[in-house]
N, C-alpha and C positions, 0 to 999 in steps of 0.2 A: 384196171388201169393199171399197166406195172412200168416200173421205172427197173433202169438196170445201175445197179451200182449204190452209192450214199445219196441221200434226198437235200437237194441244195437249199438254203436258207431261203430262197425267194420262193422257190415252191413249200417250205414252210407257212411263212406268212399269206402268199395266194391263197392256200389251203385252207386254213385260221380265219382269214378275214374273208375271203366268200364263202365259205362251207356255212357260218355262220350268219351272214349278211343277207344274203340268198335262201338262209332256210327262214331266217325271220323275215323277210319282206316275202316272203309267202305265205308266211303265218299273217303278218298284217294286211294282206290281200284278203284273204280267206276273214278276216273280221270283217275289212270294213262293206263287204261283200253282203255281209249279215248285219249288219248295222245300215248300211245306207243302201240299198239294191237297187234305186235308180242315178246313184250320182255319181259318175266317174272321176270328180274330180278327188272324192272321197277316197275311192279306189285305191288311186296314184299316190294319194297322200300317204292310205297306209302302209302301203310297200313301201313307200321312199325312208317312211317315219324307222317302220323297225328295221329295214333294210338297215337304217344307218347305224342305229344302235348296237344292232347286230354285229358289222362289221366293224366297230369301234370295240367291241370287246373285243372279237376275233381276233384282230390286229393284235392287242395288247396282249391276252392269251398266248397267241403265239409267240408274241416277242419275248415275252418272260418266260414263257417253260418251252417252248420248241428246240430250243439250242440245247438241250441236257439230252441225255442219253441215248441210244443208237437210231440210226438212220437208214434204216433198210427200209423195203417193201412193209415187211409188217408191223414196224415201231409206227412206221407213219400212218397206217390207217388206226391205228391204238389210238394215237395221238388225236386225230381226225373225231374220231368217236367221244373222246373226251373233253374235247373242246365245242363238238356242239352239245353234246347231252343236257348238259345241265341248264343252258340258257334257254331251248326246245320245253324239257319240261318245265321250267318253269313258268315259265309264260304259256303254254298249253293250260298245263294244273289250275295256274294264276287266274288266266283271262278266260280261261274257260269256267273255274270252279265259280268265278264270278259274276261271268254272265248267265251260269244254270239259278245260281243265288238269289242274284237280282231278275233274272226275267222270268225264269221257270218257279220257282219259288216264292217270287215276291219277298224278296227282302226279309224270310220267316223260314226257320226252318218246321214251323206246323204246317207251312205252305208246300214240305216237300215232298210227301207220300211214297208212294214205290214206284210211280212212274220216273217222279226229280229223281229218286236215288240210283237208277237205271243209266238216268242221263249223264249222270257223274261221275259212272263207272263206265261207260262209252267210253269216256274220256282217255283210258289206257291205253284201247288198241289205237284210240287214234294214235298217240304218243309216238309206237312203236312205227307204226307207216310212215310217221311225217321223219322219226329218225332214220329210216330206211330211204328217204327220199333225200333226204337233206346230208345224209354222208354222198349221195350219189352227186350231188353239186358240188361241194368240198373235194372229191375226185376231180371233178371236173375245171373248179376254179385252178386245183395245183398245174392240169393238165398242161394249162397256158395262163402261166402266173403274168405275163404283163396285160394283157388282155383284160384278165378279170379284174386286174389291179386299175385298169382306166377305164374302164364299164363304172366300177363302182364308184370308184373317186369323181368321174361326170355324172352319172347319171341319176345316181340315186340323190345326189345334193339337186341337181336341176332339177329333177322333178318334183323334190321334196317344196325348194321354194318356189316353182311354178305353180306347184296345186295350194300352195297355206295361204292363209291368209284370206278378210272378205272378198264377195263380190264388188265391182266397184260400184257407184252410183250408177242409175240405167240415166242413157240419152236422154234429152231433150228433141224430140223432134215435132215441130214447129207445124200447126194447119195450115191449110191452103185453100185459098178458096172459100172463104167462109159465109156461106148464105144462110138468113133465118129469115123465113118469112119475107122472101125475097131483097131483103136490105143486109148490106155487108157489118159484119160483126166486128167490122175495125171503129165503130162509133162509142164502144163504152170506156167507161176507166177503166182502171189496172183495179183491181182488189188483194190488198196484203192482209192474211189473219198472220197475226203474231201472239204464239199461245207462251207463258213460262212455269213451269209444273212446280203446281205445289205455293205458289207465290200467292200469300196473305196479302189482301189491300191494305193492314194496318200495318204491315210494313215499311209502307212505300210512303215518297214523297207528298203525293199527289192525295195521298188518306190519312195523313198520320205526323204530326207537330214532330219535330225531334230528329229524322229520319233524313238524311240524304240520299236519295238518287238522282243526281241530275240531268242527267240523260229522258226519264220519266218526266222528270217536273217542265222538261223542254219541251216536248211532246205535247203533255198535257194543255199549254200553253196553245198550241196550237188544233186543240180538239175538243171534244163534248167530252166530260168527265163523266162516268155513272157512279151516283155514289153509293148505289143500293142495288147492284146486281148481283146475283144466285147464279150454280152452276148447279144442275141436274143431276148430281153425285158427288160424292166425295174422294172418289178414285179415276183416275184416268181414264180406263176403256169405255166406261158409261157413258162419262163426262163428256169426254171429244165425240164418243158414237154421237150424242145427243147433239153436240153443237156442228155435225155437218150433216145430223139428216133434220134437226128441229122438231125430233120427237124425245117424247121422255124414256128412261129407260124401259121401264115395260113396256111401251111401245116400240122398241126398236130390239127388245130381248137380248140386249150385251152388258150382260148382267155379272158374269161368274168368268172364273181364270179362263174357263178352257172355251166361253162364247166367242162367236166373229159374227159380225152384222151380217142380215139375211141379203141374199144378192134380191131379193125384188125389193128392197127399201132406196128409193134413191137418196142420192145424197149431194150436198152441195156441186159438187165438184162435179156429179155425172149431169148434173142440170145442167153447169154451165157450156159441160165438153158436149153435149147435144146440141146447145146453141152457138157453139162454134170458137169458141174458147178456148184458149191455149192454159193448160193447169197442169201445175208443176206441187211436190210438197217435198220436204227435207224436213223427217223428224229422227226421232232417237231411243225414245222409251220402246222399252220391249213389247210393254201392251198396244204399240200402233204398228207392228212388227205385218209385212203383209199379211200373213198366215190369217188375221184376225179379220181381213174383207174390207178394211178401212179406204187399203188405197185405188176402191174404185171408182171411175171416173176421172181418175191424173194421167196426163200424160207421160208424168213420170214421179215416181214415188221411190225416192232415196229412204230408204230405210237403214240407219250410221246404227248397226248396233256396235256391242262393247268388241275390243279386241280376245278374241279367243284364246284360251290358252293352247300354247303350241304353234299359234294361227292354225288350228283343226278347223279346215272348212267343214260347215254342213253338219251333219249327221257323223263326220268324223270326229267330234267332240265324245264321243261317245267311245274310245279307242280303250281299250284297257291302260294301253302307258304315258296316251294323254290323263284317265283320272286319277292316274297313279300320279301323277308330275302337279295335277290343280291338288291334291289334297296334300304334297308334300311342300309344293307353292306355299299353300295359303296355311298351313299347322305349324310348318316348324321354318320356312322361309320370308315372313311375310314382307319383311321390308319398309319401304313408304308406302302409302296407300297413292295411287293415281286415279282421275277419274275418268283414262280409257279404260279401266278395268272393270266400270260400271254401265258407262256410254261415252258415246260419243261430243267430247267438252263444244262448248257455245263456239268457239273460232272454228269447228272444224264447220258447224250449223252456216256460220256467215258464209265460209269458203265454199262450198257447193252451192247457198242460195245466191251469191254472187253469180256464178258460172250461169243458172238459171237464167237468172233478172240479165244478163247480158246477151243472152238471146232475145229475152222477152219484153225489155224496154222497146217501143218505137216499134213495136210488130201487130199492134193492135190491142187491144183488153187482155187481162190476163188472169187468174188467180194462183194465186201464191201461196200454199201454207208452210209454215215454219214451227215447230212444236220443240221446243229450247228444256235439256232435263234442271238445268239449275233454277230455283235455288232447290230441289229434290235432293233429298239425303243420297250417299253419305253429305253431311256439313266438311267439307273443304275447309282449314283456316288461308286466309287470303293477307297476303303472298300467299301463294302456295309452300309449303316445306313438310307434306306429308302426312300432317295431321288431318285424322277426319273421322268420324261418329258414322256409323251406319248402322241402320236400323237391322241389318240382317245380322251382326253380331251381338247386337245391343235394341231387344224387342221391348224391355218392360224398362228403360230407366225409373232409376228411384225420382220423386217427385224432387230432391234435391237438387236434379244437375239440370233444372229446368231454363235456369238462366245462362249456365254454360254452353247450353245446345242452342238456346235462341242466340247468343252472343255468334258461334259457331254462321247458325242460318242468316245473322243480319249482312256475316261478311260476304257467304252467298250468292245473296240479293245485292249487294254493292257491284259484286265481280257480271253477276249479269247484266246492270245496270252498264257497264262497261260494254260489255258486250252487244247491248242493244242499242247504245250508241254508234259503235260498228256499222252495225245495220243502217241506220236515219243517214251516216255521212255517204252510205254504195247508194241509197234513194237521192239523196240530193244528187248527187254527183251523176248519177245516168238520168237526171228529171222528171223520177218518176214521184218525188214524193207529194208537189202542192198537186195532181191529179188526180192520187189515188184515193180509194176510200181504204182508209187503215188501218185496221182492229187489235186492240193492244189487248189482252185479259191474261187468267191463268184459268186451268183449269177446276181445280181444288186450293185451297189453303194448308193449313201444316197446324197440330195443336203442340204449344208446349206447355202441360200440363194446366190448361185451362178448366178443364171438367176432369183433372185427375189421371189422363193416356197424352201419349207422343204419336207423332204421325199423322195418320191418316185413314180413312176406309169406313171406319166405324162408328161413326158418328155423324149428325145433320146438324152441328151447333154453328154457330155463325162463323166463327176462326176458319172452320172449314168450306161452306158453302159461299161465304161471302168474300166476293173477288172483286180486285180494278177490274174495270171495263173501259176503256179509254178510245172513240173513236173518231178517226180526221177525217173529214169531208173532203170528197172533192171542193179546191176551191177555197178550202177553209172555214165553208158555213160550218157559222155557232163556235169558232175557236174559240178558249177560254173560255166558253160556259158550263155550268154543273146542274148538273138532273138530282134531283133527289127520289126523284119517282120508284116505283118497284121496278126492276127490268130483271128480265132471265138472260142464259146463254142458249136458251131454246129461240131469241129474238134474232137471232146471228144468221139464218137461213134467209130468214123474211128480208131484213134488212140488205142482204148482198143482194136475194133475188128483185129486188125492188130499187136497187142500184142499177142493177142490170136490165132492168125493165124485162125479165124473165118473167114465169106463171110458177106459183109457190104449190107446192102438195097442200093436199086435205088434213085435217087430223092434228093440226099442229094447234099448241099454246102460244105459240110465239105470235109477235106484233115486230113490221118492222122500223125499229129506233127514229127513223126519221119522220114517225108519224108523233104528233101532238103525246104530253102525258097521259095514262087512264088510273088517275088518282085512286077508284076500287081496282085495281089490278092484281089478283090471285095470282103466286107464282109457287112453283112446287118443288120440291125435291126428292130422291127415293136412292134407297140404299138397299143392297143384299151381296155382303160381304164379308168372310170370314166368322159367321153363326149371325153377325147381326141384321137385322130387316125392316128397315124405318123408311116411315114418309115423312115430308114436313112439308107445311103451307104457312105463305104468309098476306097477310092480307092489310094493307096501310102496315102501324108499328106492332098489331097484333101477327104472333107463329106460335104454332102447335107443333109438335113432333109426336108422333105416335109410333113404338116400339109394337111390332106383330107379330113376335116371337118372345120366348124368355131371353133378354139382352146378357150374353155373356159380360159386357163392363156391368151390368146391375142397373141401366138405364128405367125408368119408369115406364108406364103402358103411356102413360098420357102426361105431357109436358107443356103448359102456356106460360109464355112466357110475354109482356109488355116493354117491347126494344127500345121506344121512347125514350123510357125511363130504368134500365136494364138492358140496358145493351150488350152488358156480358154474360145475360143468361142464367145470374145466380138465383134469382126468385120464381120459384114455380108457381105459377095462379092457377093449375087445374084445379084446385078445392075451392080456393075462394073465386073465381070467375066461371063459375059453371054456364051462365046463361052465351059468355061468348064462347067457350070450350064445345056447347053445344053447336052452336053456329058455324063454327068455322069444323065441327064432325063432316057436318051436313056437306060444306064445301069440299071435304076431303072425297065425300062419294061420286062426287060430279065431273066427267070426264067425257073424253070421245068413246067413241065404241069401240073403237081398237087398243082400247086401254090394257090390258091382259096378255102381249103376246108368250107364246114359248120361246124358251131359247132355243141356238142353232147352235151345238158346240162343234169342235173343230180338236182332231187328234195333236195334240205337242207334241215336237219334237222337242230332244233330251236338252239339245245347245238350249229353245227357248224359256225352259222349263229352269236351266240353269241360270240363264237371265233376270228370270221372274223371281227366283233366291234370292239373286244378288241384292235386288229392289227392295227384297220385304215381301214381295208379292205373297209368298209360298214358302211352307216353312220346311 
């Protein structure tokens, strides 16, 4: 490309802006193709993000340094080469070196090997080739300065904003002509399952004095309150999988960070879906993301994830510039913490639930599952002022901070109670409340140095496995009554199917809550998480906990508690009451035939990994 005479300022600006802009857009596209081979939105995002960054740099560089010196053809080409050289070199060597170190070397020099070093050296000829291509792009931009600036100024921002952000919640398509065994499915009662993440029973009004949760207390007056309900595990994924399948964690195998629900195991949603019901869910905990298989059977499964850094969609979160911004933002520009960085706040859950309810109400029976993250950490101060304590930043708080963290947690509980009250208003406004089976519970509890630790997922003490469980039966049956018998969240699937008139799968430990209490009932919980492998069993007021391996928190192999006189589990009676211990050991060995199913793992993408890390589930 040759010009006669002096090069105009417009061509200099266009050359600098377009040269670096298009060059970095090409690099962004190549990196996005590497990270997200099947995600066109990520390709567009990578090209536009890098292109915008490059165009901004090129424009400023040309504005500051393009007016000095000669303006002939030779000087102009030297200027363009200098403009392009450093951002391209820094990005290729920085991003390329980072990718080689992370993906090829396993984030360790010991994993490099001769092939790894050869891969790193291959970046040098790649840089030279890219610089040649980039210079041609710069000259082409300078040849048509107006067109280049218009395209850069309109196409890149439009492409960036069009590709950034989360994919919207799925639309709910209602079923038509629903026939089950010759009878229409329009005859059943609606079923609504509400789960508050990490909600301790003893931090709610219906279960403790001196605690104010007015909306839960109002609901309890219209429901049956189960005083001794157990979750099947003390962290979200195995617990919720047990709720939805009616199986113990070892039966469904969804027990590890990468575990997904096997496709041959039915869920309450898939059973109701086959029976002609409309089914929908709104969740926000990353442990319930669609990749883990818990959305099977739902007509619409809305996973409302946290805000992505720079709005990166899908695997675009692995782009070098996004990673760099995340590092700078978290370490040097923390500012005020916001719930949206960790999960979708309860108000957003209610908003999406309201959209689904508007469709579902009056169109026959439906199943709606709502999972709120509150009061799970980070514990935000309320009224909101940006203060919070998060497990990911404070994995091992000193015991002296227990009261401070508990105070923040109680503020979160009160905040969720307000959100729950808004949901109740929606249900009553739509005329759903009175006729519905409404189940309110938690997936597990939370520790506050009760046994020396914090958070959840590594013990099976009462503060983690005893959860609130309140059930509003259609027509208000049993409203205001309390039951002290031992029940389990494994009972929820049989309860829902009994209400729906459907068939319950075999090999379940659970029973319908509509049935009479079982005084000698045995309930179980299991844990296989972060080095802890535990099983627990309760019969009557006796509880046994067995550690299957050397416990990372130093829990003894066998623990025995008499909960009627020691509800806080401070006095281990394993050595004093050996007869009771042996009897409960025998019960531990009993169970269904399919008790020890292997796990089915799924490859976790980088964005999901980061969301798990932000909530403290990985290091």
